[in-house]
C-alpha positions as CSV (number, residue, x, y, z in Angstrom):
1,X,-18.2,7.5,-62.6
2,X,-17.0,9.4,-59.9
3,X,-19.4,8.2,-57.1
4,X,-18.0,4.4,-57.5
5,X,-14.5,6.0,-57.0
6,X,-12.7,4.6,-54.4
7,X,-12.1,7.2,-51.0
8,X,-8.2,6.7,-50.7
9,X,-5.6,8.8,-48.5
10,X,-1.9,8.7,-48.9
11,X,0.6,7.8,-45.8
12,X,1.9,11.2,-45.5
13,X,-1.5,12.5,-44.7
14,X,-2.5,9.5,-43.1
15,X,0.4,10.6,-40.4
16,X,-0.2,13.7,-40.1
17,X,-4.2,13.5,-39.2
18,X,-5.1,14.0,-35.6
19,X,-7.3,11.4,-34.9
20,X,-8.9,11.2,-31.5
21,X,-7.5,7.8,-29.7
22,X,-9.4,4.9,-28.6
23,X,-12.2,5.2,-25.9
24,X,-12.6,2.8,-23.2
25,X,-15.5,1.6,-21.1
26,X,-13.0,0.3,-18.7
27,X,-9.3,0.6,-19.2
28,X,-7.1,-1.4,-21.2
29,X,-10.3,-4.1,-21.2
30,X,-13.6,-3.1,-22.7
31,X,-13.2,-0.1,-25.7
32,X,-15.8,1.5,-27.4
33,X,-17.2,-1.2,-30.5
34,X,-18.0,-4.4,-30.4
35,X,-17.2,-7.4,-28.0
36,X,-18.4,-10.8,-27.1
37,X,-18.5,-12.7,-23.7
38,X,-18.6,-16.5,-23.9
39,X,-19.2,-18.6,-21.1
40,X,-20.8,-21.9,-20.5
41,X,-24.5,-21.7,-18.8
42,X,-24.9,-21.0,-15.1
43,X,-21.2,-19.8,-14.8
44,X,-22.4,-16.5,-13.8
45,X,-21.7,-14.5,-16.7
46,X,-25.3,-12.6,-16.1
47,X,-23.7,-11.7,-12.7
48,X,-20.4,-10.3,-14.4
49,X,-22.4,-8.5,-16.8
50,X,-24.8,-6.8,-14.1
51,X,-21.6,-6.0,-11.7
52,X,-19.9,-4.2,-14.7
53,X,-23.1,-2.3,-16.0
54,X,-23.5,-0.9,-12.0
55,X,-20.2,0.1,-12.0
56,X,-19.8,1.8,-15.2
57,X,-23.0,3.5,-14.4
58,X,-21.7,4.6,-11.1
59,X,-18.1,5.4,-12.4
60,X,-16.3,2.9,-10.0
61,X,-13.3,0.6,-10.9
62,X,-14.3,-2.8,-12.3
63,X,-11.1,-5.1,-11.4
64,X,-8.9,-2.5,-10.2
65,X,-9.7,-0.9,-13.8
66,X,-10.7,2.9,-14.2
67,X,-14.2,3.3,-15.9
68,X,-15.3,5.8,-17.8
69,X,-18.9,7.1,-15.9
70,X,-22.0,7.1,-18.2
71,X,-25.6,5.4,-18.7
72,X,-25.8,1.7,-19.4
73,X,-28.7,-0.5,-20.5
74,X,-28.7,-4.0,-19.9
75,X,-30.8,-6.5,-21.9
76,X,-31.9,-9.3,-19.9
77,X,-34.1,-11.1,-22.4
78,X,-34.0,-14.3,-20.5
79,X,-34.7,-12.9,-17.1
80,X,-38.2,-11.2,-15.6
81,X,-37.5,-7.8,-13.4
82,X,-38.2,-9.7,-10.4
83,X,-34.7,-11.8,-11.1
84,X,-32.9,-8.8,-12.1
85,X,-34.5,-7.2,-8.7
86,X,-33.2,-9.9,-6.7
87,X,-29.5,-9.8,-8.4
88,X,-29.5,-5.8,-8.1
89,X,-30.1,-6.5,-4.5
90,X,-27.5,-9.1,-3.9
91,X,-24.6,-7.1,-5.4
92,X,-24.9,-3.4,-4.1
93,X,-26.8,-1.3,-1.6
94,X,-26.4,2.1,-4.0
95,X,-28.4,1.7,-7.0
96,X,-27.7,4.2,-10.1
97,X,-30.5,5.9,-11.8
98,X,-28.4,5.8,-14.8
99,X,-28.5,2.0,-14.8
100,X,-31.1,0.9,-17.3
101,X,-32.5,-2.7,-17.8
102,X,-35.3,-4.1,-20.3
103,X,-36.5,-7.8,-20.3
104,X,-37.7,-7.6,-23.9
105,X,-36.6,-6.1,-27.0
106,X,-36.6,-6.6,-30.8
107,X,-34.6,-8.7,-33.1
108,X,-32.0,-7.4,-35.5
109,X,-34.2,-7.8,-38.1
110,X,-37.5,-6.4,-37.0
111,X,-35.9,-3.3,-35.2
112,X,-33.6,-3.9,-32.2
113,X,-30.9,-0.8,-33.9
114,X,-33.9,1.9,-33.7
115,X,-34.2,0.5,-30.3
116,X,-30.9,1.3,-29.4
117,X,-30.6,4.4,-31.2
118,X,-33.6,5.7,-29.7
119,X,-32.6,4.8,-26.4
120,X,-28.8,6.8,-26.7
121,X,-31.0,9.8,-28.3
122,X,-32.6,10.0,-25.0
123,X,-29.7,9.2,-22.9
124,X,-26.9,10.8,-24.9
125,X,-24.4,9.8,-22.2
126,X,-24.9,6.4,-22.9
127,X,-21.4,4.5,-22.2
128,X,-22.2,0.7,-22.6
129,X,-25.3,-1.9,-24.1
130,X,-25.0,-5.6,-23.1
131,X,-26.9,-7.5,-25.0
132,X,-27.8,-11.2,-22.8
133,X,-27.8,-13.2,-24.8
134,X,-26.9,-13.0,-28.5
135,X,-29.5,-15.6,-29.7
136,X,-32.6,-14.1,-28.3
137,X,-32.0,-10.8,-30.5
138,X,-31.2,-12.9,-34.0
139,X,-34.7,-13.5,-35.2
140,X,-35.7,-17.3,-36.2
141,X,-33.3,-18.0,-39.0
142,X,-32.6,-21.6,-39.3
143,X,-29.4,-20.3,-41.3
144,X,-26.0,-20.9,-39.1
145,X,-23.4,-19.8,-41.7
146,X,-20.3,-17.6,-41.2
147,X,-21.9,-15.1,-43.7
148,X,-25.1,-15.1,-41.6
149,X,-22.8,-15.0,-37.9
150,X,-20.8,-12.5,-39.5
151,X,-23.7,-9.9,-40.4
152,X,-25.3,-10.3,-37.5
153,X,-22.3,-8.8,-35.4
154,X,-21.4,-6.4,-38.2
155,X,-24.8,-5.1,-37.9
156,X,-24.1,-4.7,-33.8
157,X,-20.9,-2.9,-34.7
158,X,-22.0,-0.1,-37.0
159,X,-24.4,1.2,-34.6
160,X,-21.5,0.7,-32.0
161,X,-19.6,2.8,-34.1
162,X,-22.3,5.1,-35.2
163,X,-23.3,6.0,-31.4
164,X,-19.7,5.8,-30.5
165,X,-20.4,3.8,-27.3
166,X,-19.4,-0.1,-26.6
167,X,-22.0,-3.2,-27.0
168,X,-21.0,-6.4,-25.2
169,X,-23.3,-9.4,-26.3
170,X,-23.5,-12.7,-24.2
171,X,-23.1,-15.5,-25.5
172,X,-22.7,-19.3,-25.3
173,X,-19.7,-21.7,-26.1
174,X,-19.6,-25.1,-27.4
175,X,-19.7,-28.4,-24.8
176,X,-16.3,-29.5,-26.6
177,X,-13.0,-28.5,-24.9
178,X,-10.5,-26.7,-27.0
179,X,-7.0,-25.3,-26.3
180,X,-7.8,-22.0,-27.9
181,X,-10.8,-20.5,-25.4
182,X,-12.1,-18.3,-28.8
183,X,-12.7,-21.6,-30.9
184,X,-15.1,-22.5,-28.1
185,X,-17.7,-19.6,-29.1
186,X,-21.3,-21.1,-30.5
187,X,-21.1,-20.9,-34.1
188,X,-18.3,-20.4,-36.7
189,X,-15.8,-18.1,-36.6
190,X,-17.7,-15.1,-38.6
191,X,-18.7,-14.0,-35.1
192,X,-15.0,-13.8,-33.3
193,X,-13.5,-12.3,-36.9
194,X,-16.5,-9.6,-36.6
195,X,-15.9,-8.8,-33.0
196,X,-13.2,-6.3,-31.8
197,X,-12.8,-7.8,-28.9
198,X,-13.2,-11.3,-27.2
199,X,-14.1,-12.9,-23.6
200,X,-14.6,-16.4,-23.0
201,X,-15.2,-17.4,-19.1
202,X,-14.2,-20.8,-18.3
203,X,-14.0,-22.8,-15.3
204,X,-10.2,-22.0,-14.1
205,X,-7.5,-24.6,-15.5
206,X,-5.7,-24.2,-12.3
207,X,-8.5,-24.2,-9.5
208,X,-11.6,-25.4,-10.1
209,X,-13.2,-23.2,-7.9
210,X,-12.3,-20.4,-9.7
211,X,-12.8,-19.0,-13.1
212,X,-10.3,-17.5,-15.9
213,X,-11.5,-14.8,-18.2
214,X,-9.5,-15.3,-21.3
215,X,-9.6,-11.6,-23.2
216,X,-8.5,-10.5,-26.9
217,X,-8.9,-7.9,-29.4
218,X,-8.0,-5.5,-31.7
219,X,-7.5,-2.5,-29.3
220,X,-6.8,-4.4,-26.1
221,X,-3.7,-6.8,-24.9
222,X,-4.3,-10.5,-24.7
223,X,-4.5,-11.2,-21.6
224,X,-6.1,-13.7,-18.9
225,X,-7.9,-12.9,-15.6
226,X,-7.9,-15.3,-12.8
227,X,-11.2,-14.6,-11.1
228,X,-12.9,-16.0,-7.7
229,X,-16.9,-15.9,-7.9
230,X,-17.6,-14.4,-4.0
231,X,-20.9,-16.1,-2.9
232,X,-21.6,-13.6,-0.5
233,X,-21.9,-10.6,-3.1
234,X,-22.4,-12.5,-6.2
235,X,-19.6,-10.8,-7.9
236,X,-16.6,-11.9,-9.7
237,X,-13.0,-11.0,-7.8
238,X,-9.9,-10.4,-9.7
239,X,-6.8,-12.5,-8.2
240,X,-4.2,-12.2,-10.5
241,X,-3.7,-10.6,-14.1
242,X,-1.3,-11.8,-16.6
243,X,-0.2,-8.6,-17.9
244,X,1.0,-8.1,-14.0
245,X,1.9,-12.0,-14.0
246,X,3.2,-13.4,-17.2
247,X,3.1,-16.9,-16.0
248,X,-0.1,-17.5,-15.8
249,X,-0.1,-17.9,-19.6
250,X,2.3,-20.7,-20.1
251,X,0.3,-24.0,-20.7
252,X,-0.7,-26.3,-17.8
253,X,2.0,-28.6,-17.8
254,X,4.7,-25.7,-17.7
255,X,2.5,-24.6,-14.9
256,X,2.5,-27.7,-12.8
257,X,6.8,-28.0,-13.8
258,X,7.8,-24.7,-12.1
259,X,5.3,-25.3,-9.2
260,X,7.4,-28.6,-8.8
261,X,10.5,-26.9,-9.2
262,X,9.7,-24.7,-6.3
263,X,8.6,-27.4,-3.9
264,X,11.5,-29.8,-4.8
265,X,14.8,-28.6,-4.3
266,X,16.7,-31.4,-6.1
267,X,15.3,-34.9,-7.5
268,X,16.9,-38.0,-8.4
269,X,15.6,-40.7,-10.7
270,X,15.2,-42.0,-14.2
271,X,13.4,-39.3,-17.2
272,X,10.3,-41.7,-16.4
273,X,9.6,-41.2,-12.7
274,X,10.5,-37.3,-13.5
275,X,7.9,-37.3,-16.1
276,X,5.8,-39.1,-13.7
């Protein structure tokens, strides 16, 4: 009977507890735990996470944000070592020995968790594991339900908590547009509901040559990062951050109105003319 009793704690004891602060792989952006990065095919998600892995392995800032240096593991499951090598040579001329890559891995149901645990055991300073893409480690189940999506994410989340690392899975988004970018993540809301942090990379609503990275999570402040893909270095460069420029979070129509007001000192006409 005692074994089934709830483990509870009163509020006074909880408040007095000295709990460790939330750890971050990238300060204020990517916390330890389970995160997901969604984006359309060929938009540049793989370039982004490769650069992220290299910078964390080096301990270099990522978009001007400090990183916690540590070993990284990138499961690039849709690529070959040749393609990864070519990309690595494009983004850096300093190759950290603590950045590791794999082009094949088991699924969640046949041993991926143990593979990650074994890697972290061999590299105890592991900071980040990236899985590209999510579908490749989900097995052959045809069922697409909230319960299945939630279970798969929870499995990875438990591993992240157990090993005290950040796990980031790369995922696809639906072609159907939505005002809320997080509703575009492929699958059910079980995915977005189970992760600690969500990121969606979309063509910019302000400049189609750029992209907007929408970010939200339990341990991070919601923000939008305006990015530009540098074709020479094949890296995403930061243009602006909504935390520093809150106007970036305004609806497109409001941003257009503000820009119109800045350019037009005075306006005379009917409401219809103004709307046009």
